[in-house]
RORO-991626 format. One line per 5 residues: number of its first residue (from 1); for each residue z, y, x of C-alpha. Coordinates in nm, 2 decimals, decimal comma, always signed. Example, Ala and Ser with C-alpha at 12.3 -4.5 7.8 and 13.67 -1.06 7.14 Angstrom:
2
1	+0,78 -0,45 +1,23 ~ +0,71 -0,11 +1,37
! end
This chain:
514
1	-2,89 +1,54 +3,36 ~ -3,23 +1,52 +3,19 ~ -3,54 +1,74 +3,21 ~ -3,58 +1,99 +2,93 ~ -3,82 +1,87 +2,66
6	-3,98 +2,21 +2,62 ~ -4,29 +2,22 +2,84 ~ -4,25 +2,58 +2,93 ~ -3,90 +2,54 +3,05 ~ -3,89 +2,45 +3,42
11	-3,66 +2,18 +3,54 ~ -3,49 +2,24 +3,87 ~ -3,34 +1,91 +3,99 ~ -3,00 +1,96 +4,16 ~ -3,01 +1,93 +4,54
16	-2,75 +1,74 +4,73 ~ -2,73 +2,02 +4,99 ~ -2,75 +2,29 +4,72 ~ -2,45 +2,52 +4,66 ~ -2,30 +2,29 +4,39
21	-2,29 +1,98 +4,61 ~ -2,32 +2,10 +4,97 ~ -1,96 +2,06 +5,08 ~ -1,91 +1,73 +4,90 ~ -2,23 +1,59 +5,05
26	-2,14 +1,69 +5,40 ~ -1,79 +1,56 +5,37 ~ -1,91 +1,23 +5,24 ~ -2,17 +1,19 +5,51 ~ -1,91 +1,28 +5,78
31	-1,66 +1,03 +5,65 ~ -1,92 +0,75 +5,65 ~ -2,05 +0,85 +5,99 ~ -1,70 +0,83 +6,14 ~ -1,63 +0,49 +5,99
36	-1,97 +0,37 +6,10 ~ -1,93 +0,51 +6,45 ~ -1,60 +0,32 +6,49 ~ -1,76 +0,00 +6,37 ~ -2,05 +0,04 +6,61
41	-1,82 +0,14 +6,90 ~ -1,54 -0,11 +6,90 ~ -1,76 -0,41 +7,01 ~ -1,85 -0,23 +7,33 ~ -1,49 -0,15 +7,44
46	-1,33 -0,48 +7,32 ~ -1,39 -0,66 +7,66 ~ -1,21 -0,37 +7,83 ~ -0,93 -0,38 +7,58 ~ -0,90 -0,76 +7,61
51	-0,85 -0,72 +7,99 ~ -0,60 -0,44 +7,98 ~ -0,39 -0,59 +7,70 ~ -0,43 -0,95 +7,81 ~ -0,59 -1,02 +7,47
56	-0,89 -1,24 +7,54 ~ -0,73 -1,51 +7,32 ~ -0,74 -1,26 +7,03 ~ -1,09 -1,13 +7,10 ~ -1,25 -1,29 +6,79
61	-0,95 -1,23 +6,56 ~ -0,96 -0,86 +6,64 ~ -1,30 -0,84 +6,47 ~ -1,21 -1,09 +6,19 ~ -0,88 -0,91 +6,11
66	-1,08 -0,59 +6,03 ~ -1,33 -0,77 +5,82 ~ -1,09 -0,98 +5,62 ~ -0,87 -0,67 +5,55 ~ -1,18 -0,48 +5,44
71	-1,28 -0,76 +5,21 ~ -0,95 -0,75 +5,03 ~ -0,95 -0,37 +5,01 ~ -1,31 -0,37 +4,87 ~ -1,22 -0,56 +4,56
76	-0,88 -0,39 +4,50 ~ -1,01 -0,04 +4,56 ~ -1,31 -0,09 +4,34 ~ -1,09 -0,20 +4,05 ~ -0,84 +0,07 +4,12
81	-1,11 +0,34 +4,13 ~ -1,26 +0,22 +3,81 ~ -0,93 +0,25 +3,62 ~ -0,74 +0,53 +3,79 ~ -1,01 +0,74 +3,95
86	-1,13 +0,75 +4,31 ~ -0,90 +1,03 +4,44 ~ -0,59 +0,82 +4,53 ~ -0,79 +0,52 +4,67 ~ -0,99 +0,76 +4,88
91	-0,69 +0,94 +5,02 ~ -0,50 +0,62 +5,08 ~ -0,80 +0,47 +5,25 ~ -0,84 +0,77 +5,48 ~ -0,47 +0,78 +5,57
96	-0,48 +0,40 +5,65 ~ -0,79 +0,44 +5,86 ~ -0,65 +0,73 +6,06 ~ -0,32 +0,55 +6,11 ~ -0,50 +0,24 +6,22
101	-0,71 +0,43 +6,47 ~ -0,39 +0,59 +6,61 ~ -0,22 +0,26 +6,63 ~ -0,52 +0,10 +6,80 ~ -0,54 +0,38 +7,06
106	-0,17 +0,36 +7,13 ~ -0,13 -0,02 +7,12 ~ +0,06 -0,15 +7,42 ~ +0,04 -0,52 +7,32 ~ -0,23 -0,74 +7,18
111	-0,03 -0,81 +6,87 ~ +0,00 -0,44 +6,79 ~ -0,37 -0,39 +6,85 ~ -0,45 -0,68 +6,61 ~ -0,23 -0,53 +6,34
116	-0,39 -0,19 +6,40 ~ -0,73 -0,35 +6,34 ~ -0,61 -0,49 +6,01 ~ -0,48 -0,15 +5,90 ~ -0,82 +0,01 +6,00
121	-0,99 -0,25 +5,79 ~ -0,78 -0,18 +5,48 ~ -0,85 +0,19 +5,52 ~ -1,22 +0,15 +5,58 ~ -1,26 -0,08 +5,28
126	-1,07 +0,15 +5,04 ~ -1,25 +0,46 +5,16 ~ -1,60 +0,34 +5,14 ~ -1,56 +0,19 +4,79 ~ -1,39 +0,52 +4,67
131	-1,68 +0,71 +4,82 ~ -1,93 +0,51 +4,62 ~ -1,74 +0,57 +4,30 ~ -1,71 +0,94 +4,39 ~ -2,09 +0,95 +4,42
136	-2,13 +0,79 +4,08 ~ -1,89 +1,04 +3,91 ~ -1,97 +1,37 +4,09 ~ -2,35 +1,36 +4,12 ~ -2,60 +1,34 +3,83
141	-2,78 +1,00 +3,80 ~ -3,11 +1,14 +3,91 ~ -2,96 +1,28 +4,23 ~ -2,77 +0,98 +4,35 ~ -3,06 +0,80 +4,52
146	-3,08 +1,10 +4,75 ~ -2,71 +1,07 +4,83 ~ -2,76 +0,70 +4,91 ~ -3,05 +0,78 +5,13 ~ -2,82 +1,02 +5,32
151	-2,56 +0,74 +5,35 ~ -2,83 +0,52 +5,51 ~ -2,89 +0,79 +5,77 ~ -2,52 +0,82 +5,82 ~ -2,52 +0,45 +5,93
156	-2,84 +0,46 +6,13 ~ -2,73 +0,74 +6,37 ~ -2,40 +0,57 +6,48 ~ -2,59 +0,24 +6,51 ~ -2,84 +0,41 +6,75
161	-2,60 +0,61 +6,97 ~ -2,25 +0,47 +6,89 ~ -2,24 +0,18 +7,14 ~ -2,38 +0,39 +7,43 ~ -2,15 +0,68 +7,36
166	-1,85 +0,45 +7,32 ~ -1,94 +0,29 +7,65 ~ -1,96 +0,63 +7,82 ~ -1,62 +0,74 +7,68 ~ -1,46 +0,42 +7,80
171	-1,61 +0,46 +8,14 ~ -1,50 +0,82 +8,18 ~ -1,19 +0,88 +7,97 ~ -1,07 +0,53 +7,89 ~ -1,11 +0,30 +7,59
176	-0,81 +0,46 +7,40 ~ -1,02 +0,78 +7,35 ~ -1,28 +0,58 +7,16 ~ -1,01 +0,56 +6,89 ~ -0,82 +0,89 +6,95
181	-1,14 +1,09 +6,96 ~ -1,24 +1,02 +6,60 ~ -0,91 +1,12 +6,44 ~ -0,95 +1,50 +6,46 ~ -1,29 +1,48 +6,30
186	-1,14 +1,34 +5,98 ~ -0,97 +1,67 +5,90 ~ -1,29 +1,88 +5,83 ~ -1,43 +1,59 +5,62 ~ -1,12 +1,59 +5,41
191	-1,13 +1,97 +5,37 ~ -1,49 +1,96 +5,25 ~ -1,41 +1,69 +5,00 ~ -1,11 +1,86 +4,83 ~ -1,34 +2,02 +4,56
196	-1,50 +1,68 +4,49 ~ -1,16 +1,51 +4,47 ~ -1,05 +1,76 +4,20 ~ -1,38 +1,77 +4,02 ~ -1,40 +1,60 +3,68
201	-1,64 +1,31 +3,63 ~ -2,00 +1,40 +3,57 ~ -2,09 +1,31 +3,21 ~ -2,45 +1,18 +3,21 ~ -2,67 +1,19 +2,91
206	-2,65 +0,86 +2,73 ~ -3,03 +0,81 +2,72 ~ -3,06 +0,91 +3,09 ~ -2,78 +0,68 +3,20 ~ -2,96 +0,38 +3,07
211	-3,27 +0,47 +3,25 ~ -3,15 +0,59 +3,58 ~ -2,81 +0,43 +3,65 ~ -2,97 +0,10 +3,75 ~ -3,20 +0,29 +3,99
216	-2,91 +0,46 +4,16 ~ -2,71 +0,14 +4,19 ~ -3,01 -0,04 +4,34 ~ -3,07 +0,23 +4,58 ~ -2,71 +0,23 +4,68
221	-2,70 -0,13 +4,76 ~ -3,03 -0,15 +4,93 ~ -2,95 +0,16 +5,13 ~ -2,63 +0,03 +5,27 ~ -2,71 -0,34 +5,29
226	-3,00 -0,32 +5,52 ~ -2,83 -0,11 +5,78 ~ -2,73 -0,22 +6,13 ~ -2,37 -0,30 +6,13 ~ -2,32 -0,31 +5,76
231	-2,11 -0,62 +5,79 ~ -1,87 -0,42 +5,99 ~ -1,65 -0,17 +5,82 ~ -1,87 -0,10 +5,56 ~ -2,22 -0,08 +5,45
236	-2,17 -0,39 +5,26 ~ -1,83 -0,29 +5,15 ~ -2,00 -0,01 +4,97 ~ -2,18 -0,26 +4,76 ~ -1,85 -0,38 +4,61
241	-1,77 -0,03 +4,52 ~ -2,06 -0,04 +4,27 ~ -1,85 -0,27 +4,06 ~ -1,62 +0,01 +4,00 ~ -1,87 +0,28 +3,98
246	-2,11 +0,12 +3,74 ~ -1,85 +0,12 +3,46 ~ -1,67 +0,43 +3,54 ~ -1,97 +0,65 +3,56 ~ -2,10 +0,55 +3,22
251	-2,39 +0,36 +3,36 ~ -2,29 +0,03 +3,22 ~ -2,47 +0,14 +2,92 ~ -2,78 +0,03 +3,09 ~ -2,71 -0,32 +2,99
256	-2,49 -0,27 +2,70 ~ -2,23 -0,51 +2,83 ~ -2,04 -0,63 +3,13 ~ -2,01 -0,94 +3,33 ~ -1,81 -1,21 +3,16
261	-1,55 -1,45 +3,29 ~ -1,31 -1,42 +3,58 ~ -1,52 -1,16 +3,76 ~ -1,46 -0,92 +3,47 ~ -1,07 -0,94 +3,48
266	-0,88 -0,72 +3,72 ~ -0,59 -0,95 +3,77 ~ -0,81 -1,25 +3,83 ~ -1,03 -1,06 +4,08 ~ -0,72 -0,94 +4,27
271	-0,58 -1,29 +4,29 ~ -0,92 -1,42 +4,40 ~ -0,96 -1,15 +4,67 ~ -0,61 -1,22 +4,79 ~ -0,68 -1,60 +4,81
276	-1,01 -1,54 +4,99 ~ -0,88 -1,30 +5,24 ~ -0,55 -1,49 +5,30 ~ -0,73 -1,82 +5,31 ~ -0,98 -1,69 +5,57
281	-0,70 -1,56 +5,78 ~ -0,50 -1,88 +5,77 ~ -0,81 -2,09 +5,83 ~ -0,90 -1,89 +6,14 ~ -0,55 -1,90 +6,27
286	-0,54 -2,28 +6,23 ~ -0,88 -2,32 +6,40 ~ -0,77 -2,09 +6,69 ~ -0,45 -2,30 +6,75 ~ -0,59 -2,65 +6,70
291	-0,60 -2,71 +7,07 ~ -0,24 -2,60 +7,12 ~ -0,06 -2,76 +6,82 ~ -0,30 -3,00 +6,64 ~ -0,08 -3,11 +6,34
296	+0,05 -2,77 +6,22 ~ -0,29 -2,62 +6,28 ~ -0,47 -2,89 +6,09 ~ -0,24 -2,82 +5,79 ~ -0,32 -2,45 +5,82
301	-0,69 -2,52 +5,83 ~ -0,66 -2,73 +5,51 ~ -0,45 -2,47 +5,33 ~ -0,69 -2,20 +5,43 ~ -0,99 -2,40 +5,31
306	-0,83 -2,46 +4,97 ~ -0,73 -2,10 +4,92 ~ -1,08 -1,98 +5,04 ~ -1,25 -2,22 +4,81 ~ -1,04 -2,11 +4,51
311	-1,10 -1,74 +4,58 ~ -1,48 -1,77 +4,64 ~ -1,52 -1,98 +4,32 ~ -1,39 -1,68 +4,13 ~ -1,57 -1,40 +4,33
316	-1,91 -1,56 +4,35 ~ -2,16 -1,66 +4,08 ~ -2,14 -2,02 +3,95 ~ -2,32 -2,26 +4,18 ~ -2,31 -2,04 +4,49
321	-2,10 -2,28 +4,70 ~ -2,35 -2,55 +4,61 ~ -2,65 -2,34 +4,70 ~ -2,79 -2,37 +4,35 ~ -3,15 -2,24 +4,32
326	-3,21 -1,87 +4,26 ~ -2,94 -1,61 +4,26 ~ -2,65 -1,83 +4,40 ~ -2,85 -1,92 +4,71 ~ -2,97 -1,56 +4,75
331	-2,61 -1,44 +4,76 ~ -2,50 -1,71 +5,00 ~ -2,80 -1,63 +5,22 ~ -2,64 -1,29 +5,30 ~ -2,34 -1,47 +5,45
336	-2,56 -1,70 +5,66 ~ -2,75 -1,40 +5,80 ~ -2,43 -1,22 +5,88 ~ -2,27 -1,52 +6,04 ~ -2,57 -1,60 +6,26
341	-2,62 -1,24 +6,38 ~ -2,27 -1,10 +6,41 ~ -2,13 -1,43 +6,54 ~ -2,33 -1,36 +6,86 ~ -2,35 -0,98 +6,84
346	-1,97 -0,95 +6,88 ~ -1,97 -1,15 +7,21 ~ -2,27 -0,99 +7,38 ~ -2,06 -0,71 +7,54 ~ -1,80 -0,97 +7,65
351	-2,06 -1,19 +7,81 ~ -2,25 -0,91 +7,98 ~ -1,94 -0,74 +8,12 ~ -1,75 -1,06 +8,22 ~ -2,04 -1,27 +8,34
356	-2,31 -1,02 +8,46 ~ -2,07 -0,74 +8,56 ~ -2,22 -0,48 +8,32 ~ -2,03 -0,17 +8,25 ~ -1,94 -0,07 +7,89
361	-2,23 +0,18 +7,88 ~ -2,49 -0,07 +7,99 ~ -2,35 -0,34 +7,76 ~ -2,37 -0,08 +7,47 ~ -2,74 -0,04 +7,53
366	-2,80 -0,40 +7,44 ~ -2,63 -0,35 +7,10 ~ -2,83 -0,04 +7,04 ~ -3,16 -0,23 +7,08 ~ -3,04 -0,46 +6,80
371	-3,01 -0,15 +6,57 ~ -3,36 -0,04 +6,66 ~ -3,50 -0,38 +6,57 ~ -3,30 -0,38 +6,25 ~ -3,44 -0,04 +6,14
376	-3,79 -0,14 +6,22 ~ -3,77 -0,47 +6,03 ~ -3,61 -0,30 +5,73 ~ -3,89 -0,04 +5,72 ~ -4,17 -0,30 +5,76
381	-4,04 -0,54 +5,50 ~ -4,08 -0,27 +5,23 ~ -4,45 -0,23 +5,33 ~ -4,53 -0,60 +5,28 ~ -4,65 -0,79 +4,97
386	-4,53 -1,13 +5,10 ~ -4,31 -1,32 +4,86 ~ -3,94 -1,26 +4,90 ~ -3,85 -1,61 +5,00 ~ -4,11 -1,61 +5,27
391	-3,97 -1,28 +5,41 ~ -3,62 -1,43 +5,41 ~ -3,75 -1,73 +5,59 ~ -3,93 -1,52 +5,85 ~ -3,62 -1,30 +5,90
396	-3,40 -1,61 +5,95 ~ -3,65 -1,75 +6,20 ~ -3,65 -1,43 +6,40 ~ -3,27 -1,42 +6,41 ~ -3,27 -1,78 +6,54
401	-3,53 -1,69 +6,80 ~ -3,33 -1,39 +6,91 ~ -3,01 -1,58 +6,94 ~ -3,17 -1,85 +7,15 ~ -3,33 -1,59 +7,38
406	-3,00 -1,42 +7,41 ~ -2,84 -1,74 +7,53 ~ -3,05 -1,70 +7,85 ~ -2,88 -1,37 +7,94 ~ -2,57 -1,56 +8,08
411	-2,75 -1,83 +8,28 ~ -2,74 -1,82 +8,66 ~ -3,05 -1,65 +8,81 ~ -3,14 -1,48 +8,49 ~ -3,09 -1,11 +8,44
416	-2,85 -1,00 +8,17 ~ -3,11 -0,75 +8,05 ~ -3,28 -1,04 +7,87 ~ -3,03 -0,96 +7,60 ~ -3,23 -0,64 +7,52
421	-3,56 -0,80 +7,40 ~ -3,36 -1,09 +7,25 ~ -3,16 -0,86 +7,03 ~ -3,46 -0,65 +6,93 ~ -3,60 -0,97 +6,79
426	-3,27 -1,08 +6,62 ~ -3,23 -0,72 +6,48 ~ -3,58 -0,73 +6,35 ~ -3,51 -1,05 +6,16 ~ -3,19 -0,90 +6,01
431	-3,38 -0,59 +5,90 ~ -3,64 -0,81 +5,72 ~ -3,40 -1,07 +5,59 ~ -3,09 -0,87 +5,48 ~ -3,29 -0,61 +5,30
436	-3,49 -0,86 +5,11 ~ -3,18 -1,06 +5,02 ~ -3,02 -0,75 +4,87 ~ -3,32 -0,64 +4,67 ~ -3,39 -1,00 +4,55
441	-3,03 -1,05 +4,44 ~ -3,04 -0,73 +4,23 ~ -3,38 -0,83 +4,08 ~ -3,23 -1,17 +3,99 ~ -2,92 -1,02 +3,83
446	-2,89 -0,92 +3,46 ~ -2,83 -0,54 +3,45 ~ -2,48 -0,60 +3,32 ~ -2,40 -0,82 +3,63 ~ -2,55 -0,61 +3,90
451	-2,22 -0,46 +4,00 ~ -2,04 -0,80 +4,02 ~ -2,33 -0,95 +4,21 ~ -2,34 -0,66 +4,46 ~ -1,97 -0,72 +4,52
456	-2,05 -1,09 +4,57 ~ -2,30 -0,99 +4,84 ~ -2,03 -0,80 +5,01 ~ -1,79 -1,09 +5,00 ~ -2,03 -1,34 +5,16
461	-2,14 -1,07 +5,41 ~ -1,79 -1,00 +5,53 ~ -1,67 -1,36 +5,52 ~ -1,98 -1,48 +5,71 ~ -1,91 -1,24 +5,99
466	-1,54 -1,29 +5,99 ~ -1,55 -1,67 +6,00 ~ -1,83 -1,68 +6,26 ~ -1,66 -1,43 +6,49 ~ -1,33 -1,60 +6,45
471	-1,48 -1,94 +6,53 ~ -1,65 -1,79 +6,83 ~ -1,32 -1,65 +6,96 ~ -1,15 -1,99 +6,91 ~ -1,43 -2,16 +7,11
476	-1,38 -1,91 +7,40 ~ -1,01 -1,98 +7,40 ~ -1,07 -2,36 +7,41 ~ -1,33 -2,35 +7,68 ~ -1,16 -2,09 +7,90
481	-1,15 -1,72 +8,01 ~ -1,30 -1,72 +8,36 ~ -1,65 -1,57 +8,39 ~ -1,82 -1,92 +8,42 ~ -1,63 -2,05 +8,12
486	-1,71 -1,74 +7,91 ~ -2,07 -1,80 +7,99 ~ -2,04 -2,16 +7,88 ~ -1,86 -2,05 +7,56 ~ -2,13 -1,80 +7,49
491	-2,40 -2,07 +7,52 ~ -2,21 -2,29 +7,27 ~ -2,17 -1,99 +7,03 ~ -2,54 -1,92 +7,05 ~ -2,62 -2,28 +6,98
496	-2,40 -2,29 +6,68 ~ -2,53 -1,97 +6,54 ~ -2,89 -2,07 +6,59 ~ -2,80 -2,38 +6,38 ~ -2,67 -2,15 +6,11
501	-2,99 -1,94 +6,12 ~ -3,20 -2,26 +6,11 ~ -3,01 -2,36 +5,80 ~ -3,09 -2,02 +5,65 ~ -3,46 -2,08 +5,74
506	-3,46 -2,42 +5,56 ~ -3,27 -2,29 +5,26 ~ -3,49 -1,98 +5,21 ~ -3,71 -2,15 +4,95 ~ -3,41 -2,21 +4,73
511	-3,38 -1,83 +4,67 ~ -3,67 -1,86 +4,43 ~ -3,56 -1,87 +4,07 ~ -3,85 -2,08 +3,95
! end
């Protein structure tokens, strides 16, 4: 929609909470809030679940299964939405998410719970991508930035209160109600979105599409990528939805073309996503079982690495796996940040509850402080004129500092509350670094490749988290499950993830294109 050219004709820009879009906006925000709340909550109750289901050996894989499934669903749902519309992917995603929540809450064994987490991941990945495509098709281009700003808020609120609320629910009603309690809230969101699901695609004016589509895409990625927990079910998964929405909404006219090569072909992208997700799963399984059956596990690790390498070579820009200067390193930096932060973040509740005897509510407070630091860092980075690579370096250094400080929280004679200031520092670094990486990647991308490179950011984000958390779980299994051994395992995990963040600090200068 463009402003009238007659000077005496007032232009009243549509409002996202106006009569035309109110129900769709509320429904979208409610769906994202529910998915975000689940993502922020599960980490707090995982130690309790692990105890009751005797599932400490699957602690890391429970997170990784969700992320790997989401990665696969991201790519497939984006392509599906682009060619067949967003209605079916959205409904399939919501159904899978609800089924996964129900299965997780009812799980009586650790294997069933692990399967439920994978189903949740498929549902969350499909849903968030479809929501992004829905925004591109239902809302005019000049209104989309406001919707993306609303999505940012929909992630911030669960990040701030989700862990504490989940801890309280687990303490009072039991951990199963953290999953069961979300299911009824999906119904009003679906009812509100029925008109949007039946609404024809918005047809933007050609001249306006070329001027505004890029803005809305950039806002969408930056808005979701810099949020606490975006590596979980979805902020970043929304980025890959842009691949579908950019073409389907008519905004590809901004560049007059599309990304060439394997990343432009649906079949090749689907195969690459399958290889990446499957390879990551096989790799983590092999790593987890190396101490039990070395030879078969080593074969699994090798097969997983080959599949993962093949898939990533197709999904990422050329030179990314070699950390080539400029865009390739910028995209890989997203994975390093996610690995360093979430590789520790997922184990903080376990360490505090098992080693320092914290309850779920108290452990949730530590994760909440990370969200506060993240939001602060994200806000401040937008107010600075420092060169992007310097902001990225500073962010990585803060993550490393926070991780090393967090290590102290499990040492004898040191209060576990050290994790609170430590995670504020680490979250602050993520707010600075992740946001800068996202914005820099889009600036370095040709307009015709912004969607594909946003998807690549999502891939490295999720894989970084999944591989780091899976590796951490394997280390816990090897070292042992007693409180003292969990403390030792947590120290080892912190040391490894601080090395990852140190690598990000040293590589930050390679994000420059010149």
